[in-house]
DRENVEX-69967 format. One line per field, with one value per residue (C-alpha): residue number from 1; residue in one letter; x, y, z. Coordinates in Angstrom, 3 decimals. Example, Ala and Ser with C-alpha at 12.3 -4.5 7.8 and 13.67 -1.06 7.14 Angstrom:
BEGIN
pamar <- (1;2)
vexlo <- (A;S)
X <- (12.300;13.670)
Y <- (-4.500;-1.060)
Z <- (7.800;7.140)
//
This chain:
BEGIN
pamar <- (1;2;3;4;5;6;7;8;9;10;11;12;13;14;15;16;17;18;19;20;21;22;23;24;25;26;27;28;29;30;31;32;33;34;35;36;37;38;39;40;41;42;43;44;45;46;47;48;49;50;51;52;53;54;55;56;57;58;59;60;61;62;63;64;65;66;67;68;69;70;71;72;73;74;75;76;77;78;79;80;81;82;83;84;85;86;87;88;89;90;91;92;93;94;95;96;97;98;99;100;101;102;103;104;105;106;107;108;109;110;111;112;113;114;115;116;117;118;119;120;121;122;123;124;125;126;127;128;129;130;131;132;133;134;135;136;137;138;139;140;141;142;143;144;145;146;147;148;149;150;151;152;153;154;155;156;157;158;159;160;161;162;163;164;165;166;167;168;169;170;171;172;173;174;175;176;177;178;179;180;181;182;183;184;185;186;187;188;189;190;191;192;193;194;195;196;197;198;199;200;201;202;203;204;205;206;207;208;209;210;211;212;213;214;215;216;217;218;219;220;221;222;223;224;225;226;227;228;229;230;231;232;233;234;235;236;237;238;239;240;241;242;243;244;245;246;247;248;249;250;251;252;253;254;255;256;257;258;259;260;261;262;263;264;265;266;267;268;269;270;271;272;273;274;275;276;277;278;279;280;281;282;283;284;285;286;287;288;289;290;291;292;293;294;295;296;297;298;299;300;301;302;303;304;305;306;307;308;309;310;311;312;313;314;315;316;317;318;319;320;321;322;323;324;325;326;327;328;329;330;331;332;333;334;335;336;337;338;339;340;341;342;343;344;345;346;347;348;349;350;351;352;353;354;355;356;357;358;359;360;361;362;363;364;365;366;367;368;369;370;371;372;373;374;375;376;377;378;379;380;381;382;383;384;385;386;387;388;389;390;391;392;393;394;395;396;397;398;399;400;401;402;403;404;405;406;407;408;409;410;411;412;413;414;415;416;417;418;419;420;421;422;423;424;425;426;427;428;429;430;431;432;433;434)
vexlo <- (M;G;F;L;T;K;Y;R;V;P;L;L;F;V;F;G;T;V;L;Y;F;C;A;N;I;Q;R;V;A;I;P;G;A;V;F;D;E;L;Q;M;K;W;S;L;S;A;S;Q;V;T;S;F;G;A;C;F;M;Y;V;Y;A;V;F;Q;L;F;V;G;L;F;S;D;R;Y;G;G;A;R;V;M;A;A;G;G;L;V;F;V;L;G;S;F;L;F;A;L;S;D;N;Y;Y;L;L;C;F;G;R;L;L;T;G;L;G;A;S;A;F;Y;L;G;L;V;A;E;A;I;R;Y;F;K;R;N;Y;A;I;V;I;S;I;I;V;M;T;G;Y;A;G;G;I;V;A;N;A;P;F;S;F;A;V;R;M;S;G;L;R;A;V;L;T;G;V;A;V;F;T;L;A;A;Y;L;F;Y;L;A;A;F;R;E;V;R;K;P;P;V;C;R;D;V;F;F;S;P;K;K;F;L;P;I;M;K;N;R;H;N;W;H;V;F;C;F;S;A;F;N;W;G;L;Y;Y;S;V;Q;T;V;I;G;K;K;F;L;E;D;Y;C;G;I;S;A;G;T;A;A;V;V;L;S;V;T;S;V;I;S;S;V;A;G;F;V;Y;A;M;G;S;R;K;L;G;D;R;R;R;P;F;C;L;L;T;G;F;M;T;F;S;V;F;L;L;L;V;L;L;T;A;L;D;I;R;N;G;I;P;A;L;L;L;F;C;L;A;S;T;A;S;L;S;S;I;V;I;P;I;I;K;E;T;N;D;S;Q;N;T;G;T;A;V;A;F;S;N;F;M;A;Y;I;L;V;A;I;F;G;N;L;I;G;G;V;L;N;L;F;A;P;E;H;V;G;N;R;L;V;Y;S;R;E;A;Y;L;A;V;F;G;I;M;L;F;F;A;A;G;V;L;W;W;A;L;H;I;R;E;T;G;G;G;K;A;P;L;S;E;P;R;D;P;A;G;A;D;G;T;P;R;K;V;R)
X <- (-5.456;-3.196;-3.927;-3.210;0.104;1.488;0.466;0.831;3.358;1.517;-1.765;-0.148;0.883;-2.395;-4.572;-2.254;-2.456;-6.154;-6.198;-4.020;-6.488;-9.125;-7.181;-6.825;-10.614;-10.404;-7.901;-9.096;-13.226;-12.991;-13.609;-12.960;-15.003;-18.200;-17.007;-21.121;-22.652;-20.624;-21.257;-24.624;-25.694;-24.339;-24.467;-20.940;-18.566;-15.184;-13.125;-15.086;-15.556;-11.499;-10.993;-12.760;-9.595;-7.102;-7.705;-7.457;-4.006;-2.705;-2.744;-1.693;1.585;2.691;2.229;4.544;7.394;6.187;5.454;8.716;10.543;7.824;8.448;11.667;11.168;8.133;7.800;5.836;3.064;2.924;2.421;-0.270;-2.030;-2.610;-3.131;-6.002;-7.900;-8.248;-8.654;-11.979;-13.064;-12.767;-14.192;-17.909;-17.669;-17.465;-19.862;-23.054;-22.430;-23.997;-22.268;-19.520;-17.431;-17.835;-17.240;-13.697;-12.823;-13.603;-11.351;-8.619;-9.017;-9.257;-5.959;-4.195;-4.770;-4.031;-0.615;0.592;-0.190;2.288;5.800;4.374;4.062;7.729;9.421;8.335;8.926;12.630;12.615;11.333;11.975;15.670;16.810;13.547;11.956;11.859;9.528;7.348;6.889;5.619;3.454;2.221;1.459;-0.022;-2.631;-2.901;-3.859;-6.686;-8.314;-8.106;-9.560;-12.375;-12.796;-13.717;-16.001;-17.567;-17.419;-19.401;-22.035;-22.628;-23.350;-25.793;-27.854;-27.493;-26.922;-23.627;-23.716;-24.828;-21.589;-19.563;-21.137;-20.134;-17.037;-16.594;-17.744;-15.310;-12.519;-13.460;-13.806;-10.470;-8.903;-10.016;-8.734;-5.273;-5.197;-5.614;-2.456;-0.973;-1.225;0.623;3.603;6.810;7.316;10.514;11.840;11.243;14.060;14.978;17.772;15.449;14.374;11.524;13.893;14.101;17.872;17.024;16.107;19.744;21.682;19.072;18.394;22.071;22.697;21.967;20.879;18.026;16.442;16.558;14.887;12.416;11.286;11.147;9.024;7.059;5.488;5.444;2.908;1.350;0.235;-1.069;-2.823;-4.757;-5.945;-6.719;-8.544;-9.641;-9.892;-9.787;-13.371;-15.125;-12.718;-13.516;-17.275;-17.327;-14.568;-14.582;-18.464;-18.036;-20.540;-19.987;-20.120;-17.332;-15.042;-15.329;-14.267;-11.300;-9.912;-10.190;-7.969;-5.644;-5.261;-4.742;-2.279;-0.523;-0.725;1.176;3.431;4.929;5.945;6.998;9.394;10.428;11.168;12.694;14.895;16.122;16.531;18.514;21.264;19.425;19.631;17.096;18.343;16.626;12.850;13.621;13.992;11.009;8.762;9.850;9.795;6.335;5.042;6.325;4.666;1.216;0.274;1.841;-0.441;-3.410;-2.902;-2.428;-5.782;-7.833;-6.322;-7.122;-10.725;-10.319;-13.036;-12.753;-11.214;-7.707;-7.181;-8.312;-5.796;-3.212;-4.387;-3.468;-0.108;0.529;-0.758;2.201;4.596;3.170;4.179;7.494;8.368;9.879;12.679;12.877;12.872;16.002;17.703;17.130;18.167;21.264;21.879;21.679;22.933;21.022;20.109;18.502;16.661;13.461;13.318;14.262;11.696;9.209;10.575;9.669;6.198;5.328;6.504;4.446;1.423;1.565;1.948;-1.386;-3.044;-1.631;-2.618;-5.831;-6.375;-4.480;-7.277;-10.427;-9.150;-8.541;-12.041;-13.811;-12.501;-14.769;-18.478;-19.617;-22.775;-25.523;-26.185;-29.135;-27.993;-24.686;-21.727;-19.889;-16.926;-15.575;-12.632;-11.014;-11.113;-9.352;-6.912;-5.632;-5.414;-3.121;-1.046;-0.290;0.265;2.491;5.070;5.450;5.740;8.685;10.294;9.846;11.742;14.515;14.968;14.581;17.633;19.713;19.247;22.241;22.788;23.340;24.023;22.001;23.981;27.664;28.400;26.147;25.951;25.909;29.477;31.043;33.832;33.683;36.905;36.364;37.989;40.012;43.307;43.052;42.188;38.981;36.609;33.096;29.975;27.860)
Y <- (-30.867;-30.821;-27.096;-26.614;-28.400;-26.653;-22.995;-23.788;-20.933;-18.199;-19.406;-18.982;-15.534;-14.474;-15.525;-14.900;-11.048;-11.362;-12.374;-9.262;-7.120;-8.008;-7.023;-3.626;-3.468;-4.063;-1.709;1.057;0.990;0.450;3.236;5.814;4.943;4.605;6.911;8.374;4.991;3.411;6.685;6.618;2.836;2.195;5.730;5.703;8.490;9.311;7.471;4.430;4.317;4.823;2.010;-0.504;0.757;1.019;-2.981;-4.020;-1.892;-2.678;-6.302;-6.128;-4.175;-6.571;-9.827;-8.126;-8.463;-12.380;-13.055;-12.082;-14.957;-17.274;-16.531;-17.285;-20.799;-22.124;-19.983;-17.265;-19.564;-21.762;-18.512;-17.225;-20.435;-19.922;-16.134;-16.758;-19.134;-16.309;-13.522;-15.001;-15.581;-12.321;-11.178;-13.074;-12.186;-8.162;-8.760;-10.288;-8.959;-6.116;-6.041;-3.215;-5.442;-8.659;-6.072;-4.917;-9.171;-9.571;-6.647;-8.193;-11.417;-9.885;-7.692;-10.938;-12.848;-9.709;-9.641;-12.517;-11.660;-9.076;-10.477;-13.733;-12.597;-11.061;-13.725;-15.927;-13.149;-13.461;-16.809;-17.366;-14.107;-13.705;-10.469;-8.978;-9.526;-5.355;-5.317;-8.061;-6.748;-3.405;-5.404;-7.131;-3.962;-2.172;-4.845;-5.307;-1.609;-1.859;-2.955;0.388;2.052;-0.463;0.607;4.063;4.639;1.728;0.154;3.610;3.448;-0.480;0.511;2.791;0.607;-2.562;-1.176;-2.256;-5.804;-6.534;-5.477;-6.622;-9.736;-9.974;-9.283;-11.925;-14.294;-13.212;-13.566;-17.128;-18.100;-16.475;-18.303;-21.686;-20.793;-20.376;-23.405;-25.332;-23.735;-23.952;-28.074;-28.494;-25.859;-27.278;-25.874;-24.723;-27.114;-25.879;-23.995;-25.162;-23.308;-20.382;-19.181;-17.040;-14.679;-11.280;-11.094;-11.613;-8.141;-6.805;-6.554;-4.275;-1.988;-1.687;-0.303;3.243;3.904;1.380;4.204;6.746;4.603;2.932;6.111;7.642;5.289;4.412;7.842;9.275;5.981;6.492;9.938;9.281;6.085;7.581;10.163;7.819;5.496;7.643;11.358;11.782;11.249;12.868;16.323;16.359;16.055;18.242;20.885;21.018;20.514;18.086;15.392;11.794;10.226;12.704;12.230;8.956;8.873;11.189;8.446;5.840;8.169;8.163;4.750;4.593;6.900;5.562;2.062;3.043;5.331;2.259;0.747;4.077;4.479;0.834;1.493;5.218;3.694;1.014;3.962;5.983;3.119;1.591;4.976;5.130;8.360;10.807;9.473;9.623;12.796;13.944;11.915;13.930;17.685;16.308;15.166;18.196;20.577;19.051;18.713;22.481;23.711;21.609;23.643;26.567;26.197;25.378;28.059;30.762;28.905;28.734;25.866;24.570;21.518;22.226;19.974;17.088;17.735;17.553;14.326;13.373;14.653;13.006;9.722;9.992;9.581;7.103;3.797;2.927;-0.714;-1.094;1.716;0.663;-2.678;-2.758;-0.207;-2.382;-5.406;-3.683;-2.302;-5.048;-9.008;-11.300;-13.415;-10.446;-8.988;-10.704;-9.481;-6.000;-5.632;-7.385;-4.450;-1.537;-2.908;-3.018;0.572;1.480;0.026;0.737;4.517;3.896;2.570;5.216;8.133;7.086;7.104;10.428;11.622;10.224;11.764;14.878;15.082;14.250;17.653;19.573;18.833;18.325;19.769;17.331;18.182;15.402;12.142;12.990;14.801;17.543;18.427;22.346;24.206;24.322;20.528;19.677;22.843;20.976;17.324;18.961;21.106;17.614;15.973;18.516;18.297;14.463;15.396;17.490;14.411;12.455;15.242;15.042;11.591;11.613;13.934;11.739;8.430;7.480;6.273;2.309;2.598;-1.643;-2.885;-1.649;-0.011;-2.037;-0.012;-3.204;-3.308;-1.277;0.659;3.289;2.539;6.565;8.112;10.913;9.819;6.746;4.750;3.006;4.824;3.943;4.511;6.350)
Z <- (-15.864;-18.857;-19.665;-15.567;-16.037;-18.938;-18.104;-13.782;-13.339;-15.530;-14.042;-10.411;-10.817;-12.612;-10.000;-7.251;-8.620;-8.680;-5.195;-4.429;-6.709;-4.078;-1.431;-2.921;-3.116;0.337;1.678;-0.565;-0.490;3.292;4.926;2.052;-0.793;1.640;4.513;4.769;4.385;7.095;8.999;8.861;8.177;12.015;13.447;13.792;14.892;12.326;14.629;14.480;10.489;10.518;13.016;9.879;7.936;10.993;12.328;8.572;8.360;11.663;11.701;7.643;8.830;11.602;9.444;6.861;9.166;9.650;6.084;4.881;7.076;6.285;2.421;3.268;4.805;2.999;-0.057;-1.604;-2.932;0.562;2.096;-0.517;-0.159;3.650;3.625;0.975;3.205;6.341;3.485;1.950;5.723;6.894;3.485;4.352;8.120;7.352;4.448;6.497;10.074;11.670;15.077;15.321;17.183;14.759;11.965;13.418;13.513;10.037;9.046;11.206;9.392;5.777;6.705;8.279;4.967;2.601;3.811;2.663;-1.352;-1.883;-0.545;-1.630;-5.363;-4.646;-3.341;-6.257;-8.737;-7.646;-7.769;-11.214;-13.089;-11.717;-14.208;-14.649;-11.483;-10.773;-14.274;-13.322;-9.648;-11.286;-13.598;-10.701;-8.505;-11.662;-12.068;-8.293;-7.830;-9.944;-7.345;-5.962;-9.004;-8.818;-5.153;-5.634;-8.415;-9.431;-5.961;-4.783;-8.110;-6.994;-3.444;-4.848;-6.829;-4.819;-1.303;0.953;1.834;-1.236;-3.021;-0.040;-0.312;-4.227;-3.742;-1.247;-3.318;-6.648;-3.847;-3.179;-7.160;-7.313;-3.956;-5.459;-8.938;-7.361;-5.570;-8.500;-9.696;-6.726;-6.988;-10.185;-9.340;-8.132;-4.654;-3.394;-0.105;3.178;4.286;8.238;8.386;8.428;11.650;13.268;15.140;16.423;15.487;11.912;11.886;13.498;10.486;8.617;11.383;11.893;8.187;8.284;4.695;5.160;7.559;4.942;2.529;4.928;6.128;2.845;1.318;4.329;5.264;1.301;1.068;4.532;3.269;-0.024;1.288;4.054;1.353;-0.751;1.679;4.571;4.061;0.124;-1.064;1.544;1.630;-2.013;-1.036;2.205;1.254;-2.381;-3.148;-5.640;-5.623;-4.287;-7.592;-9.312;-5.938;-6.481;-9.971;-8.689;-6.471;-9.352;-11.128;-8.844;-8.816;-12.122;-11.808;-9.093;-10.897;-14.291;-12.246;-10.440;-14.220;-15.551;-12.775;-13.473;-17.379;-16.517;-14.075;-16.591;-19.039;-16.954;-16.280;-13.373;-11.411;-8.624;-6.965;-9.439;-8.989;-5.027;-5.311;-7.697;-4.950;-2.520;-3.790;-5.318;-1.887;0.008;-2.812;-2.884;0.782;1.357;-1.931;0.034;3.330;1.579;-0.430;2.847;4.815;2.401;1.931;-2.027;-2.996;-6.276;-8.126;-8.061;-4.880;-7.282;-9.425;-6.676;-5.630;-9.143;-8.779;-5.240;-7.120;-9.726;-7.194;-4.935;-6.188;-5.119;-5.193;-8.368;-6.743;-3.507;-3.530;-6.298;-3.634;-0.808;-2.838;-4.031;-0.441;2.031;1.655;-0.056;2.893;4.256;1.166;2.077;5.543;4.817;2.056;4.950;7.399;4.550;3.897;8.114;8.265;5.207;6.540;10.124;9.176;6.919;10.305;12.615;9.714;9.519;13.336;13.401;10.909;12.682;15.922;14.532;12.577;16.152;17.845;15.164;15.791;12.046;10.523;9.414;5.792;3.943;5.213;5.756;8.250;6.818;8.616;8.863;6.909;10.243;10.425;7.415;8.032;10.955;9.376;6.193;8.431;10.182;6.958;5.987;8.628;7.324;4.085;4.954;6.505;2.998;1.144;4.102;3.676;0.097;-0.230;2.184;-0.086;-2.197;-5.807;-6.286;-9.880;-10.061;-7.389;-9.066;-5.677;-2.860;0.312;2.258;1.754;4.266;2.289;-0.148;-2.613;-3.699;-0.838;-1.628;-0.241;-1.947;1.611;2.019;4.247;5.809;4.139;6.298)
//
């Protein structure tokens, strides 16, 4: 117990990040990494398979709103402790069930529990690392996103070797072990007092929703993440197999590499912003142009029926600008009053993951419009099906670029946009920032 007492804070972050790592395995692997296995094992339609991801994402997204308020009131560590229990239960239920509705309920529990980890860690990082919280958050994200790496090639390989149920059960057991270690550190950490003046009211969201600049930031980051993550977790691997002719193992490796790139890119963005004097806008513009260009090229390649490995390279490019936490959270912190920061971050996360769920349902619905062809032991969708999917995504990618162009530079909080006036008026009088 002496070791736990001495290193209680680092251990809290280590095992909290391990739980976040497990949450990323669940988010990415189901259904994307094992789309065909899920479809064939229970004879499901494309929309039923994508519903597993949607069940997770909808509840994950909605509870981001509450987790932000819970973290403000009870502290991030307490929120993660409660969420971890639900997450463990959901992991075991999904691993051991055969009934479709129980499987969906297991995904709901898993999403509910997982919703606590990211914002809980962010709250604790801001509390313990006031000056370097952006770097700490980027390290947490980079480490947690390693779960996305494991959820593709290693997860797919393990399923081929041992079977889907054995692998899901193994992940659940590992999650339980991480949770027990987290509880051991949690008991030793001094928790902040409960802030009883933090109330759970929809009015908490009014100040952030009245800030017009917030909507540019929220929509930019949420649609960008929704597009990338729906490719990563729903359609990417199957598209590479069906359209590009890439083997299942190689496609899984490609998606693992995208997870590596995404996790490292977030850290690079944080360091690059610091090197540029805490400038954020150049990275927003880079992201907007990259996202639009990738989906434009995917549409063109599919329309021209060009089948090669280029889409894999485009997914790498998309991943390089996907992880925006180290840019978006500071912008939110610098453009909102301090008492609204946690709520604003929670709302940003809510939008991001509700869009992942919506895009997942949309992809499944579009694929259902096209009759798949039976090839061996899997269902293969046509070029027209994928062209329809990427055409819709291109429309939203154009929106990402538009919103990026409307994000203003905050310069590390030197001229916060939460202040209603801009002292740089040409006539010397303050004018409102719109």
